[in-house]
C-alpha positions in Angstrom: -4.5 70.9 115.0 -4.0 70.8 118.8 -5.2 73.8 120.8 -3.1 75.9 123.2 -4.6 77.5 126.3 -2.6 80.4 127.7 -3.3 81.4 131.3 -2.2 84.9 132.4 -2.6 85.4 136.1 -2.7 89.2 136.6 -3.1 91.7 139.4 -2.6 95.4 138.8 -0.7 94.8 135.6 0.0 97.7 133.3 1.3 95.6 130.3 -1.5 93.0 130.3 -3.1 94.4 127.1 0.2 94.4 125.2 0.9 90.8 126.4 -2.5 89.6 125.3 -2.3 91.3 121.9 1.2 89.9 121.4 0.1 86.3 122.1 -2.9 86.6 119.8 -0.8 88.2 117.0 2.1 85.8 117.2 0.2 82.5 117.5 0.0 80.5 114.3 -2.1 77.6 115.6 -5.4 77.4 117.5 -5.2 79.4 120.7 -7.2 80.7 123.6 -5.9 83.3 126.0 -7.4 83.2 129.5 -6.7 86.5 131.3 -7.4 86.0 135.0 -8.1 89.4 136.5 -7.5 88.9 140.2 -9.5 91.5 142.0 -9.1 94.4 139.5 -10.0 95.7 136.1 -7.0 96.5 133.8 -6.2 99.9 132.4 -6.1 100.1 129.5 -9.0 97.7 129.0 -8.6 94.5 126.9 -9.9 94.5 123.4 -12.7 92.0 122.4 -11.4 88.9 120.6 -13.2 85.6 120.2 -9.9 83.9 121.3 -9.8 85.8 124.6 -11.5 84.7 127.8 -11.7 87.0 130.7 -12.0 85.4 134.2 -12.7 88.2 136.6 -12.5 87.7 140.4 -14.1 90.3 142.6 -11.7 89.5 145.4 -8.0 88.9 144.9 -7.2 85.2 145.7 -3.6 85.0 144.7 -1.5 83.8 141.7 -1.8 80.1 142.5 -5.6 80.2 142.7 -5.6 82.3 139.5 -3.6 79.6 137.6 -5.8 76.9 138.9 -8.9 78.8 137.9 -7.7 79.4 134.4 -6.7 75.7 134.0 -10.2 74.6 135.2 -11.8 76.3 132.2 -9.0 75.7 129.6 -10.1 73.7 126.6 -6.6 73.2 125.0 -4.6 70.0 124.8 -1.6 72.1 125.9 -1.5 74.5 128.8 0.8 77.5 128.9 1.2 80.0 131.7 2.9 83.4 131.2 3.3 86.6 133.2 1.4 89.6 132.1 4.5 91.4 130.9 5.9 89.1 128.2 6.6 89.3 124.4 6.8 86.3 122.2 8.4 85.3 118.8 6.3 84.6 115.8 4.9 81.1 115.8 5.9 80.4 119.4 3.0 78.1 119.9 3.6 75.7 117.1 7.4 75.7 117.7 6.9 74.8 121.4 4.4 72.1 120.6 6.8 70.5 118.1 9.3 69.5 120.8 7.4 68.3 123.9 6.5 65.0 125.5 3.6 64.1 127.7 5.5 64.4 131.0 7.6 67.4 130.2 7.5 71.0 131.3 9.1 73.1 128.5 10.6 76.6 129.0 11.4 78.8 126.0 14.6 80.8 125.9 14.3 84.0 127.9 15.3 87.5 126.8 14.9 90.8 128.8 12.0 93.0 127.8 11.9 96.7 127.3 8.1 96.8 127.9 7.5 100.5 127.2 9.0 100.2 123.7 8.0 96.5 123.4 11.3 95.1 122.2 14.4 93.4 123.6 16.4 95.6 126.0 19.8 96.9 125.0 21.3 94.7 127.8 24.4 93.0 126.3 23.9 90.0 128.5 23.2 86.7 126.7 19.7 85.1 126.8 18.8 82.9 129.8 18.3 79.2 129.4 19.3 77.0 132.3 18.7 77.3 136.1 19.7 75.4 139.2 18.1 75.2 142.6 20.1 77.0 145.3 21.0 75.1 148.4 18.8 76.3 151.3 21.4 75.3 153.9 24.0 77.8 152.5 21.6 80.7 152.1 22.6 83.4 154.7 19.3 85.3 154.3 16.7 82.7 155.0 16.0 79.0 154.5 14.9 79.0 150.8 15.4 76.9 147.7 15.3 79.6 145.0 16.0 79.2 141.3 19.2 80.8 140.0 20.6 81.4 136.6 23.3 78.9 135.6 25.7 80.7 133.2 28.5 78.2 133.3 26.1 75.4 132.3 24.7 77.6 129.6 28.2 78.1 128.1 28.9 74.4 128.3 25.7 73.3 126.6 25.2 76.1 124.1 24.8 73.8 121.2 22.2 71.5 122.9 19.0 73.1 121.6 16.5 70.9 123.6 18.1 70.7 127.0 17.5 69.5 130.5 17.4 72.1 133.3 17.3 71.6 137.0 14.8 74.4 137.5 13.4 77.5 135.9 12.3 81.1 136.6 8.5 80.7 136.3 7.5 83.6 134.0 6.6 81.2 131.1 6.1 77.4 130.9 4.1 75.0 128.7 3.0 71.4 129.3 0.3 68.9 128.3 -2.9 69.8 130.2 -3.2 66.2 131.4 0.2 66.5 133.1 -1.0 69.6 135.0 -4.3 68.2 136.0 -3.8 64.4 136.4 -0.2 64.3 137.7 0.6 67.7 139.3 -3.1 68.1 140.4 -2.8 71.8 139.8 -1.0 74.3 142.0 -1.1 73.7 145.8 -2.6 76.5 147.8 -1.3 75.1 151.0 2.1 75.8 152.6 3.7 77.8 149.8 1.3 80.7 150.3 -0.6 82.2 147.4 2.4 83.4 145.3 5.9 82.0 145.7 7.7 78.8 144.8 5.8 78.0 141.6 8.8 76.5 139.7 10.0 74.6 142.8 6.6 72.9 143.3 5.7 71.9 139.7 9.4 71.5 138.7 10.4 69.2 141.5 7.3 67.2 141.3 7.9 66.7 137.6 11.6 65.6 137.9 11.0 63.4 141.0 7.8 62.0 139.4 9.5 60.7 136.3 9.1 63.7 134.0 11.5 66.3 132.8 12.0 70.1 132.7 13.3 71.0 129.3 14.5 74.3 127.7 13.7 74.8 124.1 16.4 77.2 122.9 14.9 77.4 119.4 12.0 79.4 120.7 12.3 82.7 122.6 10.2 85.1 124.7 11.1 88.3 126.4 10.2 89.0 130.1 10.1 92.3 132.0 12.0 92.3 135.3 9.7 94.8 137.0 11.9 96.0 139.8 11.3 99.2 141.7 10.2 101.1 138.6 7.0 99.1 138.0 6.6 97.3 141.3 4.8 93.9 141.9 1.3 93.4 140.7 1.0 90.5 143.2 2.2 92.3 146.3 3.5 90.2 149.1 5.0 91.3 152.3 8.5 90.1 153.1 7.4 87.8 155.9 4.8 86.0 153.7 7.4 85.5 151.0 10.0 84.2 153.5 7.5 81.9 155.1 6.5 80.4 151.7 10.1 79.9 150.7 11.0 78.3 154.0 8.0 76.0 153.9 8.8 74.9 150.3 12.5 74.2 151.1 11.7 72.2 154.2 9.0 70.3 152.3 11.5 69.1 149.6 14.5 68.6 151.9 12.4 66.4 154.1 10.9 64.4 151.1 7.4 65.1 152.2 5.7 65.1 148.8 3.8 61.8 148.3 3.5 59.7 145.1 7.0 60.3 143.7 9.5 57.8 142.4 12.7 59.6 143.4 13.9 61.3 146.6 15.1 64.9 146.4 18.8 63.9 146.6 18.3 62.1 143.2 17.8 65.5 141.6 20.9 67.1 143.1 23.0 64.1 142.1 21.6 64.2 138.6 22.9 67.7 138.0 26.0 67.4 140.2 28.0 69.5 140.8 25.5 72.2 141.5 26.5 75.7 142.6 26.0 76.5 146.4 25.7 72.8 147.3 28.6 71.6 149.4 30.1 68.1 149.1 28.7 67.2 152.5 25.3 68.7 152.1 23.6 65.4 153.1 25.3 65.4 156.4 23.9 68.9 157.3 20.5 67.8 156.0 20.5 64.7 158.2 21.7 66.8 161.1 18.8 69.1 160.5 16.3 66.3 160.1 17.3 65.0 163.5 16.5 68.4 165.1 20.2 68.9 165.8 20.8 71.3 162.9 22.4 74.7 163.4 22.8 77.3 160.6 26.5 76.9 159.7 26.4 79.9 157.4 29.9 81.1 158.1 31.3 77.7 157.2 29.0 76.9 154.3 28.3 80.2 152.6 29.0 79.7 148.9 28.5 82.4 146.3 26.3 81.8 143.3 28.1 81.0 140.1 29.2 83.8 137.7 
């Protein structure tokens, strides 16, 4: 039976213990959970379990370094990352491993978590499956390529249970460990900063490198959107976040990533039409590449899809 290694990067997380216990209780196959404590000790403390590995860092080094540190000691054939505030369905591990290829990143269906009561929220909104990458040229706030929920595509493809998605949210993913180590070469700690653009980096590298991002709608997890009530564990000031988003967007729009088989425009064309991307987006990109670009927000501003 193949082993699953689950990495939980955590910093000042109040629901880490519940997340760890849920993973260990719901797994039906061989599993190890690697809790990376990035510059803190959790309250309440974690219970001893021979399937739990605690990697404690005296100084906080950031989420990307935490994921890389967990992956370096992982012994599983499969590697999964999840946030420290997630609940899973029974047998999630075996169900996810049943529908995965060597060059896939797989995302389970996402619900919204009421973490204090450890159940789904009462939110009447449907679960979240598919995401697109927003066009950085049309973003009036800053030059960023963020992931956005794609409800129209969800409704169109509701019966496709193993489905392609342009991007994802980042709170949970699974892949073969060899894809993470040998092709992705871990998470870059240069340019993006130490926190943001996780799905854009590994997702874009996977699509443009010949792999796929797939959503498995037969398997669910529930994720807490922390908001103002709980705050961020990994605190980042706004300028650092904006800098990481802008670096990532420019990196991909300029096709700076080496060793890939497709240019970035291939990904946009594959999922075309994509919300927020204008028909003539390549003209604006080429204008910008030639250092003649101006932010045409008033002309190009397009609202996300409802």
